[in-house]
N, C-alpha and C positions, 0 to 999 in steps of 0.2 A: 246287529246291522248287518248290514251288505257292506264289504270291504272290496272288493272285485267279482268283476265278474265277467268274461270270457266269451264268446259264440263264432264259432265256425260252420259253415256249410261246402256243399262240395255236388253243386245240383245236378253234376255229369251223374254222377251212382245212384241217383234218385231211387232209382226203382231194379238195382242191389237191395233195399229195404224199403216195403212203405206196401201202404195199403192207397187198394186204390179207386178202390170207393166205400163211403157218400163221397163225394167226389164237387168243387165249384165245376167239371167240365159235362159234369151231368145236366144242366144246372134245364128245366127248373126242378124238379125233381129230387135231384142227389141223388137220388139210388134209388133203385129199380127191381124186383119183382125178376126179371129177369138178369142181373148185376147179380142179383144172391141166387138163384138159380143156376149161373151161372160157376158163384164160390168164389165171389171177385172182390168180398166184403172180406177177407180175412190177409192176416198181413202176410206178406211173400218175401225170403230174402235167400239169399245167396254165401250159406253159412260160410264158405270158411273166407270167400272173398274179403266178410263183413266180418270176422272175426283177421284180416289182416291189418286192419284201417284200424277198428278197433282197437288194440293194442298200442301201435303205434299212438295215433289222436290223443287217444284222453290222455297218456303219461304227457303228451305236448303240451295238451292246454290246460294241466294242472298244474305243471310247473311254469307256464307263460304267467297266469294267477297269482301263482306266488310272486314269483320276480314285478311285475308291478305293483306287487303290495308291501313289494320287501319285505316279503316273507322267505321264511326255510321249509322244508319241509317235516321236521321237525319239532319247528312251531306248532303244525296240527294233531290237534287233540282229537281229532275224531272224522278218517274217511268216508264219505260215503257218494261208492257207486248206485249211477243204475242197474238193476236189476236184470237183466235178460239176459245172461250168459255167468254161469259160475264160473267156468275155465278162465272168461275174456278175464274177469277181478282179482282171481289166484293171479293172471300171467303180469297183470298189471302191478301188481302189491308189490311180486318179491323183483319185477325192475324194478322198481324205486328204494327195495328197502322196506319194506314199508313191513312192522309188525303185524300178524293176523288179529291181534287182540283189537287194534287201530279200524279194522275195515268190516263193520257188522255185514253179515247175512241175516234177509229174510226171503230168498226165492225159491228156496227148502219147503218152507210153507207157505207159498203163495203164490207159485210161478210167477212166470213173466207179467207184472200188473202194469208194465205201459212208461207213459209217463207220472203214475203214481207212486214210480217205488220210492222214489228217497224221499221226495213226503210220508209215506209211507216208516218207512228208517227213520227217520229223523221225529217224528211223533212213538216210537219207539225207545230212539234214542230217550228223549226228555222223560216217556215215562217209568224206562228202567232207570233213570237215576246219575244215567252215562256222562250228563254236560253237565258241569259247571261253571256258576254265573261268569261270564268271562271265557268261558272253552271256545274257544275255533274248531271251527267245521270248516273240511271241501269236501263241495257237493257236485261230483263231475258226471259227464251223462256224454253217454253214443245213441245215436238215435236214426231216424229215417230222415230224409230229407238228398243225400248225405247230410245231417248234424250232430254236433260233438259243440259240449260248453262245458267249462266250472263252474261255479260261483262259491266264494267267500263271502263266510258270516261266526261275529263274533253271538255268542247267545247270551242274549240278556233279559231273563225271564224276569217277571217286577215279583217283588217277596207280594203275597198273599195279600197282605192289608191293603198294600197301591194295587192288586187291581180289584181290588172289592171297592176301596175309595174312586176310580175311574170309572167304573163302570160294574153297579151293584149288583147281585146276583139276582135272577128275576126266576120263579118258580110258574110257567106256563103249561096249563091244562094241555095236555097232547089232546090232537086232533081222535076223532074216534079210525080205527082203521077200516081199510078201502076194502073190502068185497072184491073175488077176486071175479074175472071176467067171465062171462061163460064162452066157452069156445065157437059157439055160432056166434056171439054176439059180434068176439072177435074178428070176424073174416067180413059183417055187415063192411058195408060201404058209406061213410061218415057221412054224405048226402050224394041227392038224387047227381048232382054236377063229378062228383067221385066214381062214379059207376059208369056213366054214360049216358044215362037214358036221356029224356027230357017231360 
């Protein structure tokens, strides 16, 4: 169960770490071929600026969350940090004297998976047997916006018998695999309206 969540943002630094497109500012399409050709759909980051703020804000929000839950660093069984930059995570862990074995990493295998990185780490921890029932997990992020957060959660996985009783396992046939779309068809407009013809 979730014990505590703390989230902060500082919009004046938004363009230091962001993806410009697609975005609501480009209505009604949100993205165009011109934006793609200009490579404005790729993440942009000012590395040194981001590093400086991340290694400050991540420890702050982690300690803030623990304090709000009346917990200490020593109470945490596993620290899951956003997997954007290994050096940032190592620096944060060193500042707080967190043992490396409590800070799993997967960026070396998958790269920066953005918002998916912490759920991926959590799944790996569960599958790898690193979380016992009642384990305390601290999940800390730093990302675009600028935004940073920590969520504290106790891990309570239902025993297999309970899961089977609450949600019976059903085996369903998989849908047939989709055929690849020919390159020529992929470039075709969806309708006459899309092509600009009448």
